[in-house]
TORNU-276106 format. One record per residue (C-alpha): x, y, z; residue in one letter. Coordinates in Angstrom, 1 decimal, decimal comma, always signed. Layout:
TORNU-276106
       c1       c2       c3   residuo
        X        Y        Z         A
...
END
This chain:
TORNU-276106
       c1       c2       c3   residuo
    +62,9    +53,9   +162,2         M
    +59,8    +52,8   +160,9         H
    +57,2    +55,0   +158,8         Y
    +53,1    +54,0   +158,5         T
    +51,6    +55,7   +154,8         C
    +48,0    +57,0   +156,8         P
    +47,1    +56,4   +152,5         L
    +47,9    +52,6   +152,2         C
    +49,2    +52,0   +155,8         K
    +52,5    +51,0   +154,2         T
    +55,0    +50,4   +156,8         E
    +57,9    +52,6   +155,3         N
    +61,4    +51,7   +157,2         K
    +64,7    +53,6   +157,3         I
    +68,1    +52,6   +158,9         D
    +68,7    +56,3   +160,2         A
    +68,9    +58,5   +163,4         T
    +68,3    +62,1   +161,7         F
    +65,2    +63,8   +162,0         H
    +62,8    +63,5   +158,7         I
    +60,3    +65,9   +158,1         E
    +58,7    +64,1   +154,4         E
    +59,6    +60,8   +153,2         Y
    +57,6    +59,0   +149,7         V
    +55,9    +56,0   +150,6         C
    +57,2    +53,6   +148,8         K
    +54,2    +51,1   +147,6         S
    +51,8    +54,3   +146,4         C
    +54,4    +57,3   +146,2         S
    +52,6    +59,6   +147,9         N
    +54,9    +62,4   +149,7         L
    +54,2    +62,4   +153,2         I
    +54,0    +65,5   +155,9         D
    +55,3    +63,3   +159,3         V
    +54,7    +66,4   +161,3         D
    +50,7    +66,2   +160,0         K
    +51,0    +62,8   +158,6         N
    +49,5    +63,1   +155,3         T
    +50,0    +63,8   +151,9         S
    +51,6    +66,7   +150,9         T
    +51,2    +65,8   +146,9         K
    +52,5    +62,4   +144,8         V
    +55,4    +62,4   +143,0         V
    +56,6    +60,2   +140,5         K
    +58,7    +56,9   +141,5         K
    +62,4    +56,7   +140,1         P
    +63,3    +54,5   +138,2         I
    +65,2    +55,1   +134,6         E
    +69,9    +54,4   +135,3         N
    +68,8    +54,5   +139,5         V
    +71,1    +51,7   +141,0         V
    +70,5    +52,5   +144,3         L
    +68,0    +51,9   +146,9         E
    +66,9    +53,8   +149,7         I
    +68,4    +52,4   +152,7         G
    +72,0    +50,5   +150,8         Q
    +75,4    +51,4   +153,1         K
    +78,2    +51,7   +151,3         G
    +81,7    +52,6   +152,6         I
    +83,1    +55,8   +150,6         I
    +86,9    +57,4   +151,5         A
    +86,8    +54,8   +154,9         E
    +83,1    +56,2   +156,0         V
    +79,8    +54,2   +155,8         E
    +77,2    +56,1   +154,1         Y
    +73,8    +55,1   +154,0         T
    +71,2    +56,2   +151,0         V
    +68,9    +57,9   +152,4         T
    +67,0    +59,6   +149,0         G
    +66,9    +59,3   +145,5         I
    +65,8    +62,8   +143,2         I
    +66,1    +62,9   +139,7         I
    +66,2    +66,3   +138,8         R
    +64,9    +67,9   +134,6         K
    +65,9    +69,9   +133,0         Y
    +64,4    +70,8   +129,3         G
    +62,4    +68,7   +127,4         T
    +64,7    +65,8   +127,7         H
    +68,0    +66,6   +129,8         I
    +67,8    +64,4   +133,6         F
    +70,6    +63,6   +136,2         W
    +69,8    +61,8   +139,4         R
    +71,2    +62,8   +143,2         E
    +71,8    +60,3   +145,8         Y
    +71,3    +61,6   +149,4         Y
    +73,8    +59,7   +151,7         L
    +74,0    +60,3   +155,6         K
    +77,1    +58,5   +157,3         D
    +75,8    +57,9   +160,8         Y
    +76,6    +60,9   +162,8         K
    +74,0    +61,9   +160,4         G
    +76,4    +64,3   +158,2         N
    +75,0    +65,0   +154,7         D
    +77,3    +64,0   +151,5         A
    +75,3    +63,7   +147,9         F
    +76,8    +61,7   +144,9         L
    +75,4    +63,3   +141,5         S
    +75,4    +61,0   +138,2         E
    +74,7    +62,2   +135,0         S
    +75,3    +60,6   +131,2         D
    +77,2    +57,6   +133,7         G
    +79,5    +60,6   +135,5         H
    +79,9    +60,5   +139,1         W
    +80,8    +63,7   +141,4         V
    +80,7    +63,1   +144,8         F
    +79,5    +66,2   +146,7         L
    +79,1    +67,8   +150,5         H
    +77,7    +70,4   +151,7         S
    +80,1    +73,9   +152,3         I
    +79,1    +77,2   +153,7         H
    +78,4    +80,1   +151,8         E
    +81,0    +82,4   +153,4         E
    +83,6    +80,7   +152,4         D
    +83,3    +81,0   +148,6         I
    +84,8    +84,8   +147,7         K
    +82,9    +85,8   +144,0         K
    +85,5    +87,4   +141,3         K
    +86,2    +88,5   +138,2         S
    +81,7    +89,6   +138,1         N
    +80,6    +86,3   +139,3         G
    +82,4    +84,7   +136,2         K
    +85,5    +83,2   +138,9         V
    +85,0    +81,5   +142,3         A
    +87,8    +81,0   +144,9         E
    +87,4    +78,9   +147,5         L
    +91,0    +78,0   +150,2         H
    +93,1    +80,0   +147,6         T
    +91,7    +77,9   +144,4         L
    +90,4    +79,4   +141,5         N
    +87,0    +77,2   +140,0         Y
    +85,6    +79,4   +136,6         R
    +81,6    +79,5   +135,8         W
    +80,9    +77,0   +133,7         Y
    +76,9    +77,0   +133,3         E
    +74,3    +78,1   +134,4         T
    +71,4    +76,1   +135,0         T
    +67,5    +75,7   +135,8         Q
    +65,9    +72,5   +137,0         C
    +63,6    +70,7   +138,9         N
    +62,0    +67,7   +140,6         I
    +61,2    +64,9   +138,1         Y
    +61,0    +62,2   +140,5         A
    +62,0    +61,4   +144,3         A
    +62,1    +58,5   +146,2         A
    +63,0    +58,1   +150,2         G
    +63,6    +60,5   +153,2         F
    +63,7    +63,9   +154,1         F
    +65,6    +66,3   +156,6         D
    +63,7    +68,6   +155,0         D
    +60,9    +69,3   +153,0         H
    +61,1    +68,9   +148,7         L
    +61,0    +72,0   +146,5         N
    +58,8    +71,1   +143,2         F
    +59,6    +74,6   +141,9         G
    +62,1    +75,5   +139,5         I
    +65,3    +75,7   +141,5         A
    +68,9    +77,0   +139,2         T
    +71,9    +75,3   +139,6         Y
    +75,4    +78,0   +139,0         K
    +78,4    +75,4   +138,4         E
    +81,9    +76,8   +139,1         Y
    +85,3    +73,9   +137,7         V
    +89,1    +73,4   +138,1         N
    +89,9    +70,1   +136,8         G
    +88,2    +67,5   +138,2         T
    +86,6    +69,6   +141,4         Q
    +83,8    +71,8   +141,0         M
    +81,4    +74,3   +143,2         I
    +77,7    +74,5   +143,0         S
    +75,2    +76,5   +144,4         Q
    +71,6    +75,5   +144,4         E
    +69,2    +79,1   +144,9         Q
    +65,0    +76,8   +144,8         S
    +63,5    +80,3   +146,1         G
    +64,6    +81,9   +149,3         K
    +67,2    +78,2   +150,6         H
    +70,2    +78,9   +149,1         N
    +72,9    +75,9   +149,2         E
    +76,5    +75,9   +148,4         C
    +78,7    +72,4   +146,9         F
    +82,1    +71,5   +147,0         F
    +82,5    +68,0   +144,6         G
    +84,7    +65,8   +143,0         R
    +85,3    +63,9   +140,2         H
    +84,2    +60,0   +141,6         I
    +85,0    +56,9   +139,4         S
    +81,7    +54,2   +138,7         K
    +83,8    +51,8   +140,0         Y
    +84,9    +53,4   +143,4         K
    +80,9    +53,5   +143,5         V
    +80,2    +50,3   +142,4         K
    +82,9    +48,7   +144,7         N
    +81,4    +51,2   +147,4         A
    +77,4    +50,0   +147,3         F
    +78,4    +45,9   +145,8         K
    +76,3    +47,6   +142,7         I
    +76,6    +44,5   +139,6         P
    +75,9    +47,3   +136,6         N
    +76,6    +50,6   +136,4         L
    +74,8    +53,2   +133,9         P
    +77,6    +53,4   +130,1         N
    +79,5    +57,1   +130,0         Y
    +78,2    +59,3   +127,5         S
    +80,1    +62,8   +126,5         G
    +83,0    +63,7   +128,6         I
    +82,1    +64,7   +132,6         G
    +81,8    +68,8   +133,8         I
    +84,6    +66,9   +136,3         V
    +86,4    +64,0   +134,8         Q
    +89,6    +63,6   +134,4         P
    +91,3    +63,3   +131,1         Y
    +93,1    +59,8   +131,0         Y
    +96,3    +60,2   +131,4         V
    +97,8    +62,7   +134,3         N
   +100,3    +64,8   +132,6         I
   +101,9    +66,2   +135,2         K
   +102,8    +62,7   +136,0         Q
   +103,8    +61,7   +133,0         A
   +106,2    +64,4   +132,3         I
   +107,4    +63,1   +135,7         N
   +107,6    +59,0   +134,2         I
   +108,4    +60,1   +130,7         L
   +112,0    +62,1   +131,9         C
   +113,2    +60,2   +134,1         I
   +112,8    +57,3   +131,8         A
   +114,7    +59,2   +129,6         A
   +117,4    +60,3   +132,0         L
   +118,1    +56,3   +133,1         M
   +118,1    +56,1   +128,7         I
   +120,4    +58,0   +128,4         C
   +123,2    +57,5   +131,7         L
   +122,9    +53,7   +130,5         L
   +123,6    +54,7   +126,3         Q
   +126,0    +56,8   +128,1         F
   +127,6    +53,6   +130,1         Y
   +127,5    +51,3   +127,0         V
   +129,6    +54,2   +125,1         Y
   +132,2    +54,2   +126,5         T
   +132,0    +50,6   +128,0         T
   +132,2    +49,0   +124,6         R
   +133,3    +49,3   +120,6         T
   +131,3    +48,8   +117,7         N
   +134,7    +46,5   +116,4         Y
   +135,1    +44,2   +112,5         S
   +134,4    +40,5   +113,4         V
   +135,2    +39,6   +109,9         F
   +136,2    +40,6   +106,8         E
   +137,4    +38,1   +103,2         Q
   +137,3    +38,1   +100,5         K
   +136,0    +35,4    +98,5         I
   +136,5    +34,5    +94,7         K
   +133,1    +32,6    +93,1         F
   +135,1    +29,4    +92,3         E
   +136,0    +28,8    +94,9         D
   +132,6    +28,4    +96,6         V
   +130,4    +27,4    +93,7         K
   +127,7    +24,4    +95,2         N
   +130,1    +24,5    +98,3         K
   +130,4    +26,2   +101,2         E
   +133,1    +27,3   +102,7         M
   +134,4    +27,5   +106,4         V
   +135,5    +30,9   +107,9         S
   +137,8    +31,8   +110,5         K
   +136,6    +31,6   +114,5         S
   +135,4    +35,3   +116,0         F
   +134,1    +35,8   +119,4         T
   +131,6    +37,8   +120,8         L
   +131,6    +39,5   +123,8         S
   +129,1    +41,1   +125,9         G
   +125,6    +41,5   +125,4         G
   +123,0    +40,5   +122,6         S
   +123,7    +43,0   +119,9         A
   +122,8    +42,8   +116,0         P
   +125,6    +41,8   +113,6         L
   +126,4    +44,0   +110,5         K
   +127,1    +41,7   +107,9         V
   +128,5    +43,7   +104,0         K
   +129,4    +41,9   +101,3         V
   +130,0    +43,7    +98,3         F
   +131,1    +42,3    +94,6         S
   +131,7    +44,1    +91,3         G
   +128,2    +43,2    +89,1         V
   +128,3    +44,9    +86,1         D
   +124,7    +44,1    +84,6         N
   +124,4    +41,0    +85,9         S
   +123,6    +39,2    +89,8         W
   +125,4    +37,5    +92,0         A
   +124,3    +35,7    +95,4         N
   +125,4    +34,9    +99,0         V
   +124,4    +32,6   +100,9         Q
   +125,7    +32,7   +104,5         L
   +125,0    +30,8   +107,7         S
   +126,7    +32,3   +111,3         L
   +127,4    +29,2   +113,6         V
   +127,3    +29,1   +117,2         N
   +130,3    +26,7   +117,7         E
   +128,9    +25,3   +121,4         K
   +125,8    +25,3   +120,7         T
   +125,5    +24,5   +116,7         N
   +122,8    +26,6   +116,4         E
   +122,6    +28,5   +112,9         A
   +120,9    +31,6   +111,9         V
   +121,0    +31,4   +107,6         Y
   +120,4    +34,8   +105,2         T
   +120,0    +34,8   +101,5         S
   +121,6    +38,1   +100,1         K
   +121,1    +39,0    +96,3         D
   +123,7    +41,6    +94,7         I
   +122,6    +42,8    +91,9         E
   +122,9    +46,1    +89,2         E
   +121,8    +46,7    +86,4         Y
   +122,8    +49,6    +83,7         H
   +122,1    +51,6    +80,0         G
   +120,8    +54,1    +77,7         V
   +117,0    +54,3    +76,9         E
   +115,4    +56,8    +74,6         G
   +118,7    +59,2    +75,0         G
   +118,0    +58,8    +78,9         E
   +121,0    +56,7    +80,8         S
   +119,1    +54,6    +83,6         W
   +120,7    +51,8    +86,4         S
   +119,1    +49,9    +89,6         E
   +120,5    +47,8    +91,6         G
   +123,9    +47,9    +93,8         N
   +127,1    +45,9    +94,0         K
   +126,5    +47,0    +98,2         T
   +124,0    +45,9   +100,4         E
   +124,1    +45,2   +104,4         E
   +122,1    +44,3   +106,7         F
   +121,5    +42,9   +110,5         N
   +121,2    +39,5   +112,3         L
   +119,9    +41,3   +114,8         C
   +120,2    +40,2   +119,0         G
   +123,1    +38,0   +118,4         V
   +124,8    +36,6   +122,0         S
   +128,7    +36,6   +123,0         S
   +129,9    +34,0   +122,1         G
   +132,5    +32,2   +119,4         T
   +131,0    +32,1   +116,3         Y
   +131,8    +30,9   +112,3         H
   +130,1    +31,8   +108,9         F
   +129,7    +29,2   +106,3         A
   +129,5    +31,1   +103,1         I
   +128,6    +29,6    +99,3         S
   +128,0    +31,9    +97,0         A
   +127,6    +32,4    +92,8         E
   +126,9    +35,2    +90,4         R
   +125,5    +34,6    +86,8         Q
   +127,4    +32,2    +84,5         E
   +129,9    +34,4    +81,7         I
   +129,7    +32,9    +78,7         M
   +132,8    +31,6    +77,9         E
   +133,8    +31,7    +73,6         T
   +136,8    +28,6    +72,2         V
   +139,3    +31,2    +70,7         P
   +140,4    +30,2    +67,6         A
   +143,4    +28,3    +66,0         S
   +146,4    +29,5    +63,6         T
   +149,0    +27,6    +62,8         Y
   +151,5    +28,9    +60,5         I
   +153,2    +25,4    +57,9         T
   +157,0    +25,6    +58,5         P
   +157,7    +26,7    +55,2         D
   +155,6    +29,9    +55,8         G
   +153,8    +28,9    +53,2         L
   +150,2    +28,4    +54,3         V
   +148,2    +30,0    +57,1         N
   +146,0    +27,6    +59,2         I
   +143,2    +28,9    +60,7         T
   +140,7    +27,1    +62,8         K
   +137,3    +29,4    +63,6         E
   +135,7    +28,6    +67,4         S
   +132,8    +27,7    +65,3         S
   +135,0    +24,6    +63,0         G
   +135,0    +26,2    +60,4         M
   +139,2    +26,5    +58,6         I
   +140,8    +29,3    +57,1         N
   +143,5    +29,2    +54,3         V
   +145,6    +31,3    +53,9         V
   +148,2    +31,4    +50,7         I
   +151,0    +33,8    +52,1         N
   +151,9    +34,8    +48,6         G
   +149,0    +35,2    +47,0         T
   +147,5    +36,0    +50,1         M
   +144,0    +34,3    +48,4         E
   +141,9    +32,3    +51,0         S
   +140,2    +29,9    +50,9         V
   +137,5    +28,5    +53,8         T
   +136,1    +24,9    +54,0         F
   +133,1    +23,3    +56,3         G
   +135,3    +21,5    +58,8         N
   +139,1    +19,9    +58,9         L
   +138,3    +16,6    +57,2         K
   +137,0    +18,9    +53,6         T
   +140,4    +20,3    +54,0         L
   +141,7    +16,7    +53,9         E
   +140,1    +15,9    +51,2         E
   +140,6    +18,9    +49,3         D
   +142,5    +17,5    +45,8         E
   +142,6    +21,3    +44,0         S
   +146,0    +23,2    +44,1         E
   +145,6    +24,6    +47,5         I
   +144,6    +21,2    +49,2         G
   +147,5    +19,8    +48,0         K
   +149,5    +22,6    +48,9         L
   +148,4    +22,2    +52,7         V
   +149,3    +19,3    +52,3         R
   +152,7    +19,1    +50,9         K
   +153,5    +22,3    +53,4         S
   +152,4    +20,2    +56,7         T
   +154,4    +17,2    +55,1         A
   +151,4    +14,8    +55,8         G
   +151,5    +16,2    +59,6         K
   +148,3    +15,6    +61,9         N
   +146,1    +18,4    +61,1         L
   +144,2    +18,3    +63,8         D
   +146,5    +17,7    +66,5         S
   +148,1    +20,9    +65,3         L
   +145,8    +23,1    +65,6         L
   +144,4    +21,2    +69,3         N
   +148,1    +22,4    +70,8         I
   +147,3    +26,3    +70,7         N
   +143,1    +26,0    +71,7         V
   +144,7    +23,7    +75,0         L
   +147,6    +26,0    +75,6         A
   +144,1    +29,2    +75,2         A
   +142,5    +26,7    +77,8         Q
   +144,6    +26,5    +80,7         I
   +144,2    +28,8    +83,1         K
   +146,5    +29,6    +85,8         T
   +145,4    +30,9    +88,7         E
   +143,5    +34,0    +88,6         E
   +143,4    +37,1    +91,6         P
   +141,1    +37,4    +93,2         A
   +138,8    +40,9    +91,6         T
   +135,7    +42,8    +92,2         E
   +134,0    +40,6    +89,7         S
   +135,1    +37,4    +90,2         N
   +134,9    +37,6    +94,0         S
   +132,9    +38,7    +96,8         V
   +134,0    +40,6    +99,7         E
   +132,2    +40,1   +102,9         I
   +132,3    +42,1   +106,3         K
   +131,2    +41,7   +109,4         A
   +130,5    +43,9   +112,2         T
   +129,5    +43,9   +115,9         W
   +127,8    +46,4   +117,1         L
   +127,3    +46,5   +120,7         P
   +126,8    +50,3   +121,2         V
   +123,6    +51,5   +119,0         S
   +122,2    +54,9   +118,9         F
   +119,2    +53,6   +116,5         W
   +117,3    +52,0   +119,4         N
   +118,1    +54,8   +121,4         F
   +117,1    +56,9   +119,5         G
   +113,9    +55,8   +118,2         F
   +112,9    +55,6   +121,9         I
   +113,2    +58,6   +122,9         L
   +111,5    +59,6   +119,7         V
   +108,5    +57,7   +120,8         L
   +108,4    +59,1   +124,6         M
   +108,7    +62,2   +122,7         I
   +105,6    +61,9   +119,6         V
   +103,5    +60,6   +123,3         F
   +104,0    +63,2   +124,9         F
   +103,1    +65,8   +122,2         I
    +99,9    +63,3   +121,8         I
    +99,0    +63,0   +125,2         C
    +99,6    +67,3   +125,2         Y
    +97,6    +68,1   +122,8         W
    +95,0    +64,8   +123,3         G
    +94,4    +66,9   +126,1         R
    +93,6    +70,3   +124,6         Y
    +90,8    +68,5   +122,3         F
    +89,7    +66,9   +125,7         F
    +89,2    +70,0   +127,8         N
    +87,8    +71,7   +124,6         V
    +84,9    +69,3   +124,4         S
    +84,6    +69,1   +128,2         K
    +83,4    +73,1   +127,8         W
    +81,5    +72,8   +124,4         K
    +78,6    +72,9   +126,6         N
    +79,7    +75,7   +128,2         S
    +78,6    +80,1   +128,5         S
    +81,8    +80,9   +129,8         N
    +84,6    +78,6   +127,8         S
    +88,3    +79,1   +127,6         P
    +88,1    +78,0   +124,2         Y
    +87,8    +78,8   +121,0         P
    +84,5    +77,5   +119,5         Q
    +83,3    +76,6   +116,1         S
END
């Protein structure tokens, strides 16, 4: 169909079969009455944020529609929204309404299908209740395209009812009354349907915009996931057990500056943590354990080092302590196989003193003691007279009565040899048993059954649901903040 503007002689075409009462000339913007072929008024061209064109085709819900008209409506002084009139190939009407980047797809319905309740605050359509959102007065600000009815540029009243992502809209314009049923449509569906390169960005929350997460679906998914996790955990718990794979007490002196290779042990099952516990009876000191877990098949090694420290004391009349004699850590994700440990350890060095050596002469008259500092102390047993010499050579060269008595009582024997015999005897170490203070105890436990991960995942799922639930509440509060009939308390 094509129409020639009687004023500017521009030809206006549209691929449609419906009866046209009025059209807006695309060139001069005059509103032309088709029957009279005269202009009734000049209208503004819809420009701002208009993304569809007259005659443009698009497919929505498997039905091809043609854009036949565009109207921009104005509320107040600065609020605008756009309405796109659509026709399918049978001439049936549909509408796309866009406001602040939010889109609604609407169809005409009969007013008789709507039942009013609660003094008009609730509308029922097909057994579903819709809550009154707001009543808005507006007028046509700009228009373009072809129309099968005369446009009314007077004040029109829109009364809207909402239920989730669906709405009922009643338009009262003079004596003319129309009803529409609409539902939210994603702007990406509109973009794909009409092959539009760009669309207006979202601003605020649309009147029928859906929440970002479908709570019912989220509950179903989370419940099914939780059930599967519980069943899996129950299977693991009943088919596997935690068990000790290595335990040994090792003396520090046996692994100082060298590694000790432990006996082999086998881990079977899926990957799981290997819990290692190290203990040493440190007391105001420290110890360090270096541990390598070696896979005997691949020779891959996981190295770790752990300090054990424990200090305590009294300061200002109050006792204090820090550190611990026991440390625990996990080697995570250890797979099945045969392993051994390579172990080395060290502790804080303990200061050792050379013990004093005492020699009593055969006649019992003299006690000679060599201190760790090297000083010589001589005691005459009869008189208990005591004399200290700086070193052994001074005693040997002393010409006093005490020096002579010492040489006489020792019968000229070498004093250095006599005194060092005791020192060497004291320094001869016997095999010292492993104690808490001179050893470290290492225990490794295989943990194929872990409740930590199980509990952590369930807690995350619960937290996620709580966030979604409360998020939906605040989302709906924001959606209804412009309504005078909000079911939510307004701050």
